C-alpha positions as CSV (number, residue, x, y, z in Angstrom):
1,M,73.5,-2.0,2.4
2,Q,76.8,-0.1,1.8
3,S,78.5,-0.2,-1.6
4,D,82.0,-0.3,-0.4
5,L,82.8,-3.9,-1.7
6,R,86.1,-4.1,0.2
7,A,84.3,-3.4,3.5
8,V,81.8,-6.1,2.7
9,L,84.3,-8.7,1.6
10,Q,86.6,-8.2,4.7
11,Y,83.8,-9.8,6.8
12,V,83.8,-13.1,4.9
13,P,86.9,-14.5,6.4
14,F,86.2,-12.7,9.7
15,F,82.9,-14.4,10.2
16,R,83.9,-17.9,8.9
17,G,83.8,-20.5,11.6
18,K,82.0,-18.2,14.1
19,T,78.7,-19.1,15.7
20,F,75.7,-16.6,15.5
21,V,72.6,-17.2,17.6
22,L,69.4,-15.5,16.1
23,V,66.2,-15.1,18.0
24,I,63.1,-14.7,15.7
25,D,59.3,-14.5,16.1
26,A,58.5,-15.5,12.6
27,A,54.8,-15.2,13.1
28,R,55.1,-11.5,13.9
29,M,57.5,-10.6,11.1
30,P,56.3,-9.1,7.9
31,E,56.3,-11.9,5.2
32,L,58.9,-10.3,2.9
33,A,61.2,-9.4,5.7
34,L,61.1,-13.0,7.1
35,A,61.7,-14.4,3.6
36,E,64.7,-12.2,3.0
37,A,66.1,-13.0,6.5
38,L,66.0,-16.7,5.7
39,L,67.6,-16.1,2.3
40,D,70.4,-14.2,4.2
41,L,70.9,-17.3,6.3
42,I,71.7,-19.2,3.3
43,A,74.4,-16.8,2.3
44,L,75.8,-16.9,5.8
45,Q,75.9,-20.7,5.9
46,Q,77.6,-20.7,2.5
47,I,80.5,-18.6,3.8
48,G,80.9,-20.8,6.8
49,V,79.0,-19.2,9.6
50,K,77.6,-21.6,12.2
51,L,73.9,-20.7,12.8
52,V,71.5,-21.3,15.6
53,V,68.0,-20.0,15.0
54,V,65.7,-19.9,18.0
55,S,62.0,-19.6,17.2
56,I,59.9,-17.9,19.8
57,G,56.2,-17.2,19.5
58,N,54.2,-19.2,17.1
59,G,56.3,-19.0,14.0
60,K,58.1,-22.3,13.8
61,A,55.9,-23.4,10.9
62,Q,56.8,-20.5,8.8
63,I,60.6,-21.0,9.5
64,D,60.3,-24.8,8.8
65,Q,58.8,-24.1,5.4
66,L,61.3,-21.4,4.4
67,L,64.2,-23.6,5.4
68,I,62.9,-26.3,3.3
69,D,62.2,-24.2,0.3
70,G,65.7,-22.6,0.7
71,E,67.3,-26.0,0.7
72,L,69.4,-25.2,3.8
73,K,71.1,-27.9,5.7
74,W,69.4,-27.9,9.0
75,Q,68.2,-29.9,12.0
76,L,65.8,-29.5,14.9
77,A,67.4,-29.5,18.3
78,E,66.9,-28.8,22.0
79,F,68.6,-26.2,24.2
80,E,71.5,-28.7,24.7
81,K,75.1,-27.6,24.2
82,D,76.7,-30.9,23.1
83,Q,73.7,-31.8,20.7
84,V,73.8,-28.3,19.2
85,G,77.6,-28.4,18.9
86,S,77.6,-31.7,17.0
87,I,75.1,-30.4,14.5
88,L,77.0,-27.2,13.9
89,D,80.2,-29.2,13.4
90,R,78.4,-31.0,10.6
91,G,77.8,-27.8,8.8
92,Q,74.0,-27.7,9.6
93,L,71.9,-24.9,10.8
94,V,70.2,-25.6,14.2
95,L,66.6,-24.7,14.7
96,I,65.4,-24.6,18.4
97,E,61.6,-24.0,19.2
98,K,61.2,-22.1,22.4
99,P,57.7,-20.3,22.1
100,E,57.8,-18.8,25.6
101,L,61.5,-17.9,25.7
102,E,62.3,-14.5,27.1
103,R,64.3,-12.3,24.7
104,L,67.7,-11.8,26.4
105,G,66.6,-13.9,29.3
106,D,69.0,-15.9,31.5
107,E,68.2,-19.2,29.7
108,L,69.1,-17.9,26.3
109,V,72.2,-16.0,27.4
110,E,73.6,-19.0,29.4
111,F,73.1,-21.1,26.3
112,T,74.5,-18.7,23.9
113,S,77.6,-18.1,26.1
114,S,78.1,-21.9,26.5
115,L,78.4,-22.3,22.7
116,G,81.0,-19.7,22.5
117,A,78.8,-17.7,20.2
118,F,80.4,-14.5,18.7
119,K,77.0,-12.8,18.2
120,L,73.5,-12.9,19.7
121,I,71.0,-11.4,17.2
122,V,67.5,-10.5,18.5
123,F,64.8,-9.3,16.1
124,L,62.4,-6.8,17.8
125,S,59.2,-5.1,16.8
126,E,60.8,-1.7,16.6
127,Q,64.0,0.2,16.1
128,V,66.1,0.6,19.3
129,S,67.7,4.0,20.1
130,G,71.3,4.2,21.0
131,G,73.3,4.6,17.8
132,N,74.6,1.9,15.4
133,A,77.3,0.6,17.7
134,I,77.8,1.2,21.5
135,S,80.3,-0.2,23.9
136,S,79.0,-2.4,26.7
137,E,80.5,0.3,29.1
138,D,78.4,3.0,27.5
139,A,75.3,0.9,27.3
140,R,75.4,0.4,31.0
141,K,75.3,4.1,31.5
142,W,72.6,4.8,28.9
143,D,69.6,6.7,30.3
144,G,67.7,7.6,27.3
145,E,65.1,5.6,25.3
146,G,65.6,1.9,25.2
147,Q,67.5,2.1,28.6
148,A,66.4,-1.3,29.9
149,L,67.1,-3.0,26.8
150,L,70.6,-1.6,26.4
151,H,71.4,-2.2,30.1
152,R,70.5,-5.8,29.5
153,A,72.5,-6.2,26.4
154,A,75.5,-4.8,28.3
155,E,74.9,-7.5,30.9
156,V,74.9,-10.1,28.2
157,C,78.3,-8.9,27.1
158,I,79.6,-9.1,30.6
159,L,78.3,-12.7,30.7
160,G,80.3,-13.8,27.8
161,V,78.7,-12.9,24.5
162,P,81.0,-10.4,22.8
163,R,78.3,-8.8,20.5
164,V,74.5,-8.3,20.9
165,H,72.6,-7.0,18.0
166,L,69.1,-5.6,18.3
167,L,67.4,-5.5,14.9
168,N,64.1,-4.1,13.7
169,E,62.3,-7.1,12.4
170,N,60.1,-4.9,10.0
171,H,63.2,-3.6,8.1
172,Q,63.5,-5.8,5.0
173,G,67.1,-6.9,4.7
174,V,68.2,-5.8,8.0
175,L,70.2,-8.8,8.8
176,M,72.7,-8.3,5.9
177,D,72.8,-4.6,6.2
178,E,73.7,-4.9,9.9
179,L,76.3,-7.7,9.5
180,F,78.1,-6.6,6.3
181,S,78.5,-2.9,6.8
182,N,80.7,-1.1,9.3
183,E,78.0,1.3,10.1
184,G,75.2,-1.3,10.5
185,A,71.4,-1.0,10.3
186,G,70.4,-1.7,14.0
187,V,72.0,-1.3,17.4
188,M,75.0,-3.3,18.4
189,V,76.3,-3.6,21.9
190,Y,79.9,-4.8,22.0
191,A,82.5,-5.9,24.6
192,D,85.5,-6.6,22.3
193,D,87.8,-4.6,20.0
194,Y,85.2,-3.8,17.4
195,L,86.3,-0.1,17.3
196,S,89.8,1.0,18.1
197,I,92.1,4.0,17.6
198,R,95.7,2.9,17.1
199,P,99.0,4.3,15.6
200,I,99.1,3.9,11.8
201,A,101.0,0.9,10.3
202,P,102.8,1.0,7.1
203,D,100.2,-1.2,5.5
204,D,97.6,1.5,6.2
205,I,99.2,4.3,4.2
206,S,97.6,3.3,0.8
207,E,94.3,2.8,2.6
208,L,94.5,6.3,4.2
209,L,95.4,7.9,0.9
210,A,92.5,6.4,-0.8
211,M,90.1,7.3,2.0
212,V,91.0,10.9,2.1
213,G,91.6,11.4,-1.5
214,R,88.1,12.9,-2.2
215,S,88.8,15.6,0.5
216,M,92.2,16.4,-0.8
217,R,90.6,16.7,-4.3
218,D,88.0,19.1,-2.9
219,A,90.6,21.1,-1.0
220,H,89.2,20.3,2.3
221,L,92.5,18.7,3.5
222,V,96.1,19.7,2.7
223,P,97.4,17.2,0.0
224,R,99.5,14.4,1.3
225,S,101.9,12.0,-0.5
226,Y,102.8,8.4,0.4
227,E,106.3,9.5,1.2
228,E,105.2,12.4,3.3
229,I,102.9,10.2,5.5
230,E,105.6,7.5,5.7
231,S,108.1,10.0,6.9
232,L,105.7,11.2,9.6
233,L,104.4,7.8,10.5
234,D,104.6,8.4,14.3
235,D,102.3,11.4,14.1
236,F,99.3,9.5,12.6
237,L,96.5,7.6,14.3
238,V,93.8,5.6,12.5
239,M,90.4,4.5,13.6
240,T,89.5,1.0,12.8
241,I,86.2,-0.9,12.9
242,D,86.7,-4.6,12.8
243,D,90.3,-3.7,11.6
244,N,88.9,-1.8,8.7
245,V,90.3,1.8,8.5
246,V,87.4,4.3,8.7
247,G,89.1,7.4,10.0
248,C,92.4,9.2,10.8
249,V,94.0,12.1,12.6
250,A,97.6,13.4,12.8
251,L,99.4,15.2,15.8
252,H,102.3,17.2,14.5
253,C,104.4,18.4,17.4
254,S,106.5,21.6,17.6
255,E,109.2,22.7,20.2
256,E,109.0,26.4,19.5
257,P,106.5,27.2,20.8
258,K,105.8,23.9,22.5
259,C,102.5,22.9,21.1
260,A,101.0,20.4,18.6
261,E,98.8,20.8,15.5
262,I,95.8,18.4,15.1
263,A,95.6,17.8,11.3
264,C,94.4,15.4,8.7
265,L,91.2,14.8,10.5
266,Y,88.9,12.6,8.3
267,V,86.2,10.1,8.8
268,K,84.6,8.1,5.9
269,Q,81.4,9.5,4.7
270,S,79.6,6.3,5.3
271,H,80.5,6.6,9.1
272,G,79.4,10.2,9.4
273,S,77.2,11.3,12.3
274,Q,78.5,8.7,14.6
275,G,80.9,11.0,16.7
276,Y,84.0,9.4,15.3
277,G,85.6,12.7,14.5
278,K,85.3,13.7,18.1
279,L,86.8,10.4,19.3
280,L,89.8,10.9,16.9
281,V,90.5,14.5,18.2
282,K,90.2,13.3,21.8
283,A,92.7,10.5,21.2
284,A,95.1,13.1,19.6
285,E,94.7,15.4,22.6
286,Q,95.4,12.5,25.0
287,Q,98.5,11.7,23.0
288,A,99.6,15.4,23.3
289,R,99.0,15.4,27.2
290,E,101.1,12.2,27.4
291,L,103.9,14.0,25.7
292,G,103.6,17.1,28.0
293,I,102.4,19.4,25.4
294,P,100.4,22.3,26.9
295,W,98.1,23.3,24.1
296,V,97.0,22.2,20.6
297,F,95.8,24.0,17.6
298,A,94.0,23.2,14.3
299,L,93.6,25.0,11.0
300,S,90.1,24.7,9.7
301,N,87.5,26.3,7.4
302,R,84.5,24.1,7.2
303,A,85.0,22.4,10.7
304,I,85.2,25.6,12.8
305,D,81.8,24.9,14.5
306,F,82.7,21.4,15.2
307,F,86.0,22.3,17.0
308,V,84.5,25.2,18.8
309,K,81.0,24.0,19.9
310,Q,81.8,20.4,20.4
311,L,85.4,20.3,21.6
312,G,86.0,23.6,23.3
313,Y,88.5,25.3,20.9
314,E,88.7,29.0,20.6
315,P,89.9,31.2,17.6
316,C,93.3,32.7,18.1
317,P,95.7,34.9,15.9
318,I,98.1,33.2,13.4
319,K,101.1,34.7,15.2
320,V,100.8,32.2,18.1
321,I,101.5,29.1,16.1
322,P,104.9,27.9,14.9
323,T,106.5,30.3,12.2
324,S,107.0,27.3,9.8
325,R,103.2,26.7,10.0
326,Q,102.5,30.3,9.4
327,A,104.5,30.3,6.3
328,R,102.8,27.2,4.9
329,M,99.4,28.9,5.6
330,R,100.5,32.0,3.7
331,S,101.7,30.0,0.8
332,T,98.4,28.1,0.2
333,T,95.2,29.4,-1.4
334,R,93.2,27.5,1.4
335,E,91.4,30.1,3.6
336,S,91.7,28.7,7.2
337,L,91.2,30.0,10.6
338,V,93.5,29.0,13.6
339,I,91.7,27.6,16.6
340,R,93.5,26.4,19.8
341,K,92.8,24.6,23.1
342,T,94.8,24.4,26.3
343,I,94.9,20.8,27.4
344,I,97.4,21.0,30.3
């Protein structure tokens, strides 16, 4: 589980009052993984999450015992919306026994949607491919390993469940690792605004400076001050996950020549290898297109391969970029190359 306490704590008010439906085959789960999952339910109940546990297979007895030992407030129920809703409103966990229930089947999905549940969490016997978080649109187009499962998860989102989590039941602590970290520990298919790229707001500046401070210190990024970012607020975009800032990029426009610099590209280390840097650059390029800017450039040293191989940039001479930027390059000790890309 990630150590960023602020990122963990942001989820407490975010989850409070929301309904989670969990599908568990307790008889198949490793004993320690099951015990920890039930302990995690205690923590979720304590922060105000409404919980429905659907027991499939032959594991109800194990769940019963763990719920009793954990002193949870719970009650057995049927797949009946009004009954379940009343129990949840009393602050109790609902346990439903459905040994033959099909994971992500129509009966489960219709019931979950009828409750207005925010998450449907399904424990599986193995890890699902697809990345940590994938939009329902991308999940519908997935053609690799786990295709059928991801396609069905996308359908579930379309049917009214905002987020579907597919977790490896053999991973001890997987539930909390998945729910209380931006990067997760399983696969989540989502149909809401989980991930967004938006213009920076004044309240984001301190968060941005804290986030990129390490790279500034290590001379990977040009140092920025609060006042500088504030004066160029319209140039910055931030990426958020559940409204937590995890990345940024800037687009500095020039009239002579008419071009724009893509700068201050950064993604939190905890979110590396997710393709978020590419998404940020693409968003900046799209913004440049909308402004009628024919080409963009970047100054980079360590990220040259990223820009060239993944985004189609090409090295170019320093003389093609704005003279003001040339002067700044010559005045710094940072050794950077100029790379550019035609976008119109």
